[in-house]
N, C-alpha and C positions, 0 to 999 in steps of 0.2 A: 216547810222545812227543806224544800228542794234547792232554792236559790238563796235562801237566808238561813240563819241559825234557827234551829227548831226551838220554840219557846212555848211550852204547854201553858204556862200561866197567862201569857198574852193571848194565846188561842182561846183559852177558856173565857177570858174577858170578852172577846168578840162573839164567841158562841152564846154567852149569856145575854149580851145586848140583843142579838138576833132572836134568840129563843124567847126573850121577854116580849118581843114584838109579834110572836106567833109563828115563827118560821120553824117548821117541824124538823127539818134536817139539822138545824142548829140545836134544837132540843135533844135530839138523839145523840149528837156529838157531846153536848154538855153532860148528858147522863153518863156517857163513858168517862168523861173527865172526873166526875164525882165518884164513879165506881172504882176507878183506878187510883185516884188521889194524885194524878200527874199534874193537872193544872189548877185544881182546887183541892182543899183539904178533903180527904176521903170522907164521904157522908153517904151511906147507902140509902138512907131514907130520901135524901134529896135526889140521888141518882134515880131511884124508883119513880119519884114524882116526875122528873123530866122525861124519863123513858115512857111513862104513861101518857104524858102530854104529846110526845112525838107520835105515838101510835094513833092519836086522834087527829093529828094535823097533816100527816103525810101518809105515805105507804104504811099500812098497819104493821108490816114486818120490820119497819125501821127501828123500833124499840123493843120488839118482842123478845129477842135473845137476852137483852139486858134485864127485862122484866122477869123472865123465867129464872135466870141466874140469881137475881136478888130475892125472889120469893122464898128461896130456900135459906137465905142468909138472914132474913129479918124476922123478928118476933111478931106475933099477931098484932101487938100494940103498935109496933113500928110500921107494919103494913097498913093498918088502919089510918095512921097519921099520914103516911105517904099518899094513900088514895085520897084522903081528905084534901091535902095540899093540891093534888092534881085537879080535883073537882073544882076547887076554889080559884084556880088560875084564870086570870083574865088578861089577854094580851094588852100591852101598853100601846096607845096610839102615839105615833111620832110625827105624823103628817097633818096636813090641814083637815078639818072636819069635812065630811061629805056634804055636798049641797043639799 
C-alpha cells in the first residue's frame, strides 16, 4: 500500500496462496485478515486456524497474539473446530516433485 492503492482483498488473496503452500508469515498475515474482516469476510475460526498454522511454521510468536485474542472470543466448539482444521492442514505442492 505504499506505492500503490492499498487493497486488503487482493492482499488476502496473495496471503492465502502463500499460506496454502506452507509459508508461515503468510499464514500469520492471513489470520489477521480473517480476524479483522478487512481482506476476507470476518471468520474467527478460520483466523484461529491460520494463526495456529503460523506458529508451527515460523517464529512461534508470529501467531501467538492472534491466538490469545481469539481464544477468548470463540466457544469451546469453535476452538475445537479451529484446532482440528489446523491439525488437518497439509501445504499444497506447487513445484516439481523432489527427485
